[in-house]
Phi, psi and omega in degrees: 000345179085358181283135181235142177248131177293128182303326182295344180275350183274157175237143180227161179247156178272169179289119183291351185271352186239149176264357181278073185289337180296312179297318181299314181295315179300314180299319182289317182292332178294343178277352178102355180289157181241003180226118182235131175254121175285114184269084182255062187277350177256123183305317183300317179291318177306314184285347180268354179280120179295151179303323182299331179294319178294320179295319179292322177298322177296316182298315180297317180297321180294320180296327184261000181070028183261165177245136178241127176241179185224140166256113184286179182303146175280103182229156177265101187294342183282340186083010180262132177226188178296339178277354183110198182268141176222119177296327178296319178293321179298316179295325177296319177296320178301315178296323179298316181294315179299319179299318179296316179297320180294318183294321186269353181306324178299347177296332178208072185293343180255004181222219182221096179293139181271127180237122185264136173229155178277146179289332180195155178240318193222024181267120181300127178281161174294154176277119184241130178230164176260131178228157178275128179291126184294333182273314185265339183081359181271153177281138179216156179277136182228135176281119184265331180203151180205151174278136178253137181234158172282122188295328184287329184242341185079006182288126177295134183235340186199156174237107186262145178236136172288126185201169176276135178232160182240121182241146178298131179083349182242334182074212182285136182213134175278125181243115181277177185297316183296322176297320181291323178295317179300316179293322180297317178298315180298314182298314183292324178295314179296325178297317180296317179296315180299321179298319180289324177297325178301312180295320180294321179293326176300319178294317181299319180301319179290314183296320181294330184282318190213356188296328181301330182284346185226010184307311182293316180297321180302312180298316181297320179293318181295328180269000178080016180272347178226160181247140183299322184292343180274354180283155173285166180301319180294319180294323179297321179295313181295321179298317178301320179293322179295322177297320177299315180298318179300319180292322176299317180293320179295321177294315178299318181298314180299315185285331174295318179298318179295317179294317179299316180297317179298316181297322181289318181294323188254353184283167176283174177301320179293320177301314182296323178297316179293319181296323176297320178295317178299319181296318179297318179294321179297318179298329179285328186272332184294130184289145176291328177278106185292347179268359176276081187296327182293316179292325177296318178298318179298321180294319178295323179299314180297321179293319179295320178299318179294316181297329181294341180283347180267167172210068183296152182276083180278343183230146180208175179290153179301318183291327176293317178296315181295323179300315180300315183286322179296314179298322178299316180298312181291319179297314179295318181297316179298320181292317180297321178292321180297325178297332179275318192243352179058230184290351179260018182290138174303148180270128175276117176256122183259121184254135179276148176286171177305147186308129173066012176269339179203171177297156177064028179273345181265153186302317183294320178294319180295321177300319180296321178299313182296316181296319179291321178297320177297318178299316180296321178298312181298319180301319179286325184291329184270356180289000000 
């Protein structure tokens, strides 16, 4: 066809198996190309490259008018692996990225060397298919199935599928993933509340039957003012039951606090406002006398009734959870590097994996990761 491409317009990558980047850069530039990417995708090789090699690579590139970029280590930025989510692993990846940015900065100490990392490596993407819209007749993409995780731990708990369901009084109904997640959150929250009410009711049954007959003695025994051996046989029996009731209430109290904490950490601004109000009311109702088990039970009952009015998002899709953690890793890494180098900080370039092979392979998903990472960076920068 007679079409010719200028060699200088081409870009080439170095051999990922070697730390001798000086030889690699020289060999590539001798072919006439002007853009070379150092393929340092293995952490061990990246860390074995001496600082002087990066400085020499910069000098050679400057002499030839070439540009040198970097492909950083292949790491999973979300902290999610086949074993599940680990905050320790996420933080380790974050340190790995910061280390990579610090090591390659001498490639362009007066500018901003571009360093590429993958948005994800091993996170299963949702199953997406094309279906014809019943109303418009047009083809559209629909999420057919997704892994659901516990937001606080990242633990996978369910695999949901978009499907037709049959409900009494409603008949056949198409239920998408988001509707199922909403229902799953409501169901699991109510289940947790019901479980706690069960323990509290066990305590109430005991207290209603006999606690009034031994309330004063119970307090004296707990404070060491009376001795168990001095009780009558009937009092000993009632005291044992009161101790059981106390343990049920203590268990309910511990688990309510844990549930309250989860709701506050993961809840919306409106949820947190309500939870603060519930906490204030609980403080007013809880008896000053810790041995007044009946009043303590009543206070716990009121708190549980209030908590039941909420439906915090304790569970979400795997990709939503991964997006939050991935953005945190990139945002934090960028900020830590910025603290060292300011306006001369290397640029983090986030590359998507091949389509549908992992999460964040699509343009819209990748955009969300980048935007959230920027938000996290700004949030840390303005503190």
